N, C-alpha and C positions, 0 to 999 in steps of 0.2 A: 415036083409036079403037084403033089397033094396040097402043098402050101398055096400055090397059085389058084387051085380050084376052090379051096376054102376062102381065099380072099375074094374071088369072083362071086361066089355065092353070098358072102357077107355084104359085098357092095350091092348086089342085086336086091337083097332083102332091105338094105338101107334105103335105096332108091324107091322101092315099092312102098316102104313105110312113109316116106316123104310124100309120095304121090297120094297115098291113102289119106293122110292127114289133110292135104289140100283139097281133096275131092269131097270128103265127108264132114269137114268143119268149114262151112261157108260163112264167113264173117263179112260178106260184101255189103256195100252201101245200099244196094237194092233190098237185100234181106232186112237190114236195119230199118229202112223206111217202111217196109211192109208191116213189120212188127210194131213200129212206132205209130203208124197210122191208126191201128186198132185201139191204142191206149187212150184213156180219158181220165183226167184228174184235174184238181185245182188245189192250190195251196199258196202259202206265203214263204218267201225266202227268209230263213232265219240265220243262215251262216253261208259264207262264201270263202273258200280257201284253196290253196295249192297243197295237195297231199304229197309232201316230200318223201314219205315212206312208200308211196305207191306210184313210182315213176313220174312224179310231179303232175299228177292228174289235176285238172281244174274241177273242183267239186262244189256242188250246191247242196245245201241241206234245206229241204222244203217241208214245212209243217202242213200236213194234210189233215183232213177230218179223222182219218184212220190212225194217224200218228206221223212220226217223222220219217222221211225217206231221203237217202243220199243218192245223187246222180252225178256221173262224171261227163264232161263235155270236151274231152281232149281231142276227139276226132271230128268235132263239129267245126265247119269252116264258115258258118254264117255270121260269127261274131256274137252269138247269143250270150256267152259267158261274160264278155266285156260289157254288154248293154245292161244286164240284170244287176240290180243292187239289192242289198239287204233291205227288207221291208216291202219289196215289190210283190204283187200278187201275180201268180202264173196260172193260166188256164189252158190246158191242152184239150183241144176240140177233137171229139171222136170222129173217126173216118176222115181225118185231115192230117197233113204234115205241118200244120201251123200251130203256133202257141201264141196266146194273147198275153201281153205283159201290161200290167196296170200299176202305175205308181202315183204319187200325189199330184204330179203335173201332167202326166202323159199316158196315153193308151196307144200301144203299137202291136203289130203282128209280126212275127218272125217265122219264115217258112224254112223248113229243113229239107 
């Protein structure tokens, strides 16, 4: 009987832990957009690659005034990663979910 009680308590703790992780770690799309909206930066794409050591994330390395910054775009469904090329300038407009991409021939906006 004690064995079943221990198993039931262990299972309850496990379910509680799963529930707690889902409740207190919100990685929703809406949360991402709220944080992304406040960000403002501009820079030039200096490297574009697939990070095979990190779940094949689509990575962009952007040279900003403050230094280089790496960003991944694996969860992005807008096609941003496919559009951007090395040498393009990227401008993230503050209080917006849009990014302006400028290259030698084209200027376009992508909305996240």
